[in-house]
C-alpha positions, -999 to +999 in steps of 0.1 A: +330-036-152+314-047-120+299-032-089+292-045-054+282-034-019+303-020+010+301+001+041+316+031+058+314+067+049+331+100+054+321+136+047+338+168+037+325+201+025+338+233+009+324+265-006+295+256-030+304+219-028+297+189-006+310+153-009+304+119+005+327+090+002+316+054+001+335+021+003+323-009-016+329-032-045+331-025-082+312-038-112+343-053-129+334-089-123+299-085-137+312-088-172+328-122-167+303-139-144+267-132-134+271-150-102+303-135-088+312-100-077+346-085-070+354-069-037+375-040-026+372-005-016+351+020-036+349+057-034+317+074-047+313+112-052+293+134-074+293+170-084+274+194-106+282+227-122+269+253-145+287+279-165+275+315-170+296+345-180+328+326-173+318+318-137+314+283-124+294+266-098+304+232-085+281+210-065+278+178-046+295+145-044+277+118-026+277+081-019+256+050-014+255+025+014+256-012+014+231-039+019+203-018+005+183-044-012+154-061+005+119-063-007+087-080+003+051-083-005+023-076+018-012-090+014-046-085+029-075-109+029-109-102+042-132-127+058-168-135+050-197-138+073-212-103+066-241-094+044-238-072+013-240-041+034-204-046+046-190-046+010-185-008+009-167-009+042-144-036+031-138-017-002-128+014+018-104-007+040-088-022+009-084+013-006-069+026+027-045-004+028-035+004-008-027+040+001-009+028+032+013+004+012+022+032-012+031+056+017+051+029+034+069+024+000+078+060+000+090+059+036+110+028+027+128+048+000+133+078+022+143+063+055+163+032+043+177+042+009+179+079+016+164+089-018+160+127-017+124+139-018+112+163-044+099+193-025+088+216-054+068+213-086+090+216-116+080+225-152+094+207-182+121+226-200+107+240-233+120+222-265+134+256-277+159+256-248+175+222-256+187+212-291+182+175-293+212+155-305+216+119-317+243+111-292+232+098-258+263+082-242+299+073-246+316+042-232+353+045-231+358+011-216+340-005-246+326-033-225+302-016-202+276-013-229+288-040-252+255-057-261+225-045-282+201-052-253+222-030-230+225-003-256+187-003-261+180-003-223+204+026-216+191+048-245+155+040-234+162+053-199+180+084-212+152+092-236+126+088-209+145+113-188+145+138-217+108+133-225+099+138-189+121+167-180+129+183-213+166+181-204+186+158-227+212+138-206+245+126-219+263+098-201+301+096-203+315+063-189+352+071-184+378+044-191+415+043-183+419+081-183+395+082-154+424+072-131+438+107-136+408+122-116+412+113-080+389+139-065+354+151-070+367+186-076+388+175-105+359+156-120+336+186-116+361+208-134+363+182-162+325+183-164+324+221-169+351+220-196+335+190-214+300+205-213+313+236-231+331+216-257+302+193-264+272+217-263+286+252-266+260+278-258+232+252-256+223+253-219+196+227-219+216+195-215+229+175-186+263+159-187+268+129-163+303+116-160+307+082-144+342+071-134+349+037-120+386+027-120+389-006-102+425-013-113+436+018-093+418+015-060+383+003-068+371+039-066+341+053-086+328+088-088+300+104-107+293+141-114+262+157-129+268+190-148+236+208-161+235+238-185+223+271-171+187+268-185+185+231-175+195+240-139+174+271-136+141+253-145+146+216-138+180+203-127+185+223-095+206+210-066+177+189-052+170+174-086+207+164-091+206+149-056+177+128-067+194+115-098+226+107-079+207+090-052+191+067-077+225+060-093+236+049-058+205+029-054+206+009-086+244+006-085+240-019-057+216-042-077+237-071-089+207-084-110+209-055-134+234-053-162+251-019-169+224-008-194+195-016-172+213-001-141+216+033-158+182+030-174+165+024-140+184+052-124+175+079-150+139+067-154+131+067-117+149+100-111+130+117-139+096+107-124+106+118-089+122+151-100+090+162-119+066+153-090+062+173-059+061+151-028+049+157+006+072+162+035+081+131+056+062+146+085+031+149+065+036+115+051+040+099+085+009+118+097-012+104+068+000+069+075-010+072+112-044+086+102-049+057+077-040+032+104-064+048+129-091+048+102-085+011+095-086+002+132-118+024+136-135+007+107-126-027+120-140-018+154-171-004+137-176-036+117-172-056+149-198-035+167-223-037+138-218-074+135-225-079+172-256-057+171-269-077+141-263-109+160-280-096+190-310-085+169-311-118+152-311-136+186-339-114+199-360-121+169-354-158+173-365-155+209-397-137+199-405-162+173-400-191+197-421-173+224-449-169+199-447-206+189-448-216+226-478-194+233-497-208+203-489-244+214-503-236+250-534-221+235-539-251+213-536-275+242-560-254+263-585-255+234-582-292+230-587-296+267-618-275+268-632-293+238-626-327+255-640-314+288-671-300+271-678-335+257-681-349+292-708-325+304-745-324+295-770-296+300-801-309+318-837-299+325-845-300+362-872-326+367-885-306+397-887-270+385-880-273+347-848-251+348-824-255+319-793-236+331-776-265+348-748-286+334-738-319+350-708-341+342-719-375+328-719-402+355-720-377+384-745-360+406-752-323+403-776-297+417-801-275+400-789-240+399-824-227+405-841-250+431-811-270+444-826-304+435-800-332+434-798-347+399-778-375+385-767-378+348-759-412+335-733-419+308-759-413+281-769-379+295-802-390+310-811-372+342-831-384+373-837-369+407-811-384+430-822-397+464-793-416+478-790-450+462-824-446+447-833-425+417-866-412+403-870-405+365 
């Protein structure tokens, strides 16, 4: 059989029951071609029921929308330029981004694909409350699960559901006789009767009846009927909604064969059913906090980097200033040494004083008696009297 996408929905409700209708294609063309899909209208409803003391309870029927497949990858790359002290900060950012991606993935499921959230923590049904059987599914068409790989995939998904929840599911893919059931109510009644016939007083199973009848009007319906013990502990209304949402979700994936389609739906539903999830409000709040933290860390990194650069520049200026000061002092020293070599300390010929220095080749005066003296280039000193000199 085949399945495809569509659009449009209507809603009706009654006592202890709700239903959604969905128009779309069927999976009939999948069997003949992997690249083509048949089109037409499709009706999708689901129900659930339990039997206790002769009373019955029927539950929901719901639908899936169209165009629900889009995926993408996000990446993050961090730049260099920081020393090793920034490594922990970048690690924290990467961790926050990882959590953010996970939260956005959850929001993606909740807001786009409308997968029901699991609001309570459920406990696995004890083995004593479910007698495990060797039968896992029934394909009345005969060509829905007609390959070994499909058989293996389908059973694997059903077994994972049982191992995770403790509730053994049984999938009935209806064939031609499905055309007799035009409403969700009739299919729910069939589920109640069939459950009793198959499992008797064993209330730990889950009967899922899938009915696609494209030769009639392209309609498909699915109902989930748990036993009393299964529903009381695990497969409550919310849990059934989750399972049926995932059947909607994977029904639209044209890349999956029938076995993989059901396997993915049961596997994903089991994991979500047994895990309590935060409310959307809390989830959105956490995402906002993560974004604020990431922005705050980025700003902090920028401030730290600028401060490090400023400190580095200041140190460079200090080093350069010290180099310039040393160069000036060195030049002054050389100048003083050179200047000292041009002066000579003389003994005054008149009074014998020795505290006077005269530059070579110039005339100077004794610091004690004021006698004019001239020192020649060799440092010899004479009393200076105009153009004449006296040794």
